[in-house]
Phi, psi and omega in degrees: 000140179214150175250127183283142176276144184227156169246148182209158173264146182303133179092346182272152172288159179214130177260129182247117183281143169249121188245153176238153179203129174085013180271152166274205179298144184245127179257336179208150180225129174222109184240137171241122183236130179251154180204169179268112183291347175282343182253321184235145177218150174266162177292165178298333177295117186258007177290163181304320181295339178270352184249326180225161176216160174076013180294147184289345178228154181282344185265019170293147174237146178215140176208148177269109181294317175203157179305124182108356180213125175239140179244134183233134182215155176200146178206128173194087183292335182282339181222075186293161175271132179292135183282081179259144178288142178138197183282123177280313180194175180232139170278129187251079175290138185265347182206132174256126187263358182102153183095198182232135177229131169287147172238104196234150175284137173280164183293342181275358182294140183201142173234133184235160177278179182298342178268010178070021175268122182296141172284144174279067188274153169260153185234123181248126182276162176233190177204163175238130180221171183291139178291136178272119178272164176249136181251125173276121185242132173218104186222146182212144177224130179260155187238006180065226183269358177053041183248335185254153177303325182291352178283349176297149179233147171267123186230156181204167174233150182279176173069215178242072195289311185062033184258123177297141180302321184291351175274354182253000180229158181249156177095182182278139174299133178092328178249321178267333180199161173220149177223150181220144171251172180251119181273343180059202180292334181291347178279356176085009181236058180076226185265345183220148183200097181290129183235119184284144177277108182238174185300326180279345179220070183293159179250140181228134176290119177238178182301117172080011178254191180185173183216156167278136180221142167223144187207149174287338175242188182285151164267130183205156173210134175223120181169192182241134179232152176294137181274163172259120182301125181286342187243026175268192176297111177012090174305143185224159180244126178299142178235153171244167175292152180079214184280146179224143164268120182236158176213164181262107184283351181281169179268000178249142171290149179236137173290139181294329178299322180290324178291318177301316181297319181295330187247000182066035183262150171245353184291149178274165178251132184247136174242151180263117188277169177295339179275001178077041175216164179273146175215148177291142180245134177263350181231131172270090186290150176301138179282010172297341175264006177086012185277141171225161187222169174248139180219134177267124180263077178277346181273354180072028177289145175267352174201159179249112179283138177258134184300143176287131179250122178238344185236003184087355180288149175267007180282172181290152180284168180273356180289148179293148179292142177248121180246129176231112185253127180278166180290343182263023182301141180228152178287146178292350179252008182290155181249176174110028179278130177260146180293138181291152178288150181277144176271151182287142179291152181271168182284351180260011178085015176289139189296143169280166183288130179280166176291156190286157181182203184195168165217153179211179181248175183290153178217135178255113180284163179294152179259147179285146176274140183257050185292340183272351182278125180232153174289138176287145177296140182264123178270123181278324176063180179265154178296138180297339182242108183298341181268003182294151179286168179299319180294321178294319178295322178296320179296319179297320179296317180299316180297320179297318178299313182297318180296315181295319179296319179297317179295321179295315180297320178296320179296319180293321178297319179296318178295320179300315181294329184281338183244344184288145176284169179208157173226149183219131175257134173242120181246148177261133181237139174239119181060032180081001180250139179298132180238334182193166176200160175218145179248128183235158178179175174227148182216111182291350182274355181251157179257332179236157181296149175246132187220158163244132175292144177273126180295156182302140181259045183308317188242020178267121179292326180230134177228149177215125180207160171277151182235153174275192180297134181076010178089003180212145359284178181253136185239142171271339177216135178218113178248120185259154174286164179300143179089349179290165185278211184276176181254132175264127182237156175224121177255127177235147179187197181292127180303147178059043178228164178254136178235130178266126175259129183239127179263131175234155182090019182298334182296333180288347182280347184065232181270003181293156183237113178276130180235125179261130183241128173276113188297324185285329184252341184080000180292139181245153179226115178278102184286347174285318180286321180217109188286016176218154180214139178265123180252124179267118179279133184287163175295158177089264187281334177063043178218153181223112173285138185229157172234137174247116174257135175243106185270147183291334179229000000 
């Protein structure tokens, strides 16, 4: 006896065959079959005709004893069933809910001959799982002259591709093209570790991963790959500690907020723009378009669950979040990142790996509530001239009210400025074009700093980020609690070049005065008086440590 394995799409009915082979005449049948009621269900109709079909006799009986177990029986010694090989009957489940369920014989299952002697039969179980779809993929990426670090692209393929990277590019490795993967903290070099795809360590597109690529010709792929079912048990992407290159293997775009909700994450998602800088992404787009992203795994998850989509909505699924924390979990505010080692330049002028850094987008921190601020009571008092007329006394009272209200409003404005949070974006510009940015701020409603990690700046010509103690970790956003000190910044770029820093969001500062200090020269820039400053990067290392002081007056 055997139960056939089947594939099904979520919501569809599925018929599961029970087959016989090698039997003589059959006088009685007693089968117990178990299944997962969370994956498979029968219709509300509980008659035999609603549970099984195709039985060789009309007098078969079937009933669901409890969800997850069906019993099937038949007996007629005077008119046995001929023992023919093939399908005996089918279980008619009316709905497949996604996931995998075994459909197995219970130990009480038995088939006997017309004399009621059981056959020494073997029993083979089956299962029902999600049908694997095929995805037709046609994607191409151009690289321009492939001369600058910013010409690198983050690329990925959807589904379960299993496609070697070197099959998607033309020419010789190292001279015609180069590829890199991200080793993260597991690579032994802090939180990030660029690893080149070489003959001894080839790179392969797998579910949810991606690579950095630069090429003298196009990167492209055209073909069919197995899909990842979007409606199975939470499709997931393997993660390592530290930084990861991730992609969405499904054919649907996902809102990043829904992915965060599914996994209990606060980390932002970073995309590499056509302009060669990092920007925050609100959507984890399907990699059917070749997109890949950077994600910092500070929570120590071993995989990233993708929300189940059943209605086309980009909102979070109703399934409970699954958290898996590894022993190497690290805080998102932990320090100790080491700069990745540089890769050697190729003989065709392909860029070597730049020093690490980041770019980020603006962020508005929460504002403190001023529930404790109250208007002072206004004293009307007596008229200074007892002989004044009623109208004169009324005028004096009105003037007193207006004066007191004006003083109260001024006091409240001053109080508001002293307790309200603020955010400020400082962006770096080269030749009038945005190259990097960092968001800074203070928020009296928080007790600890709130940060976004800055993604590695391997291929960023210019980087600007806030730094923790000792210069690590690096932040794209840093919001400090009230009373905290100044901000430490690090600007990196081409040695012996000028970078213009532009401050935006000054209105949120109220009367405060932001002052930027170049630590090596001591030169100061009052960003209130002039919201931009030109920083000259020195020869050699091409970096300038900075301090931002925000003074109350």
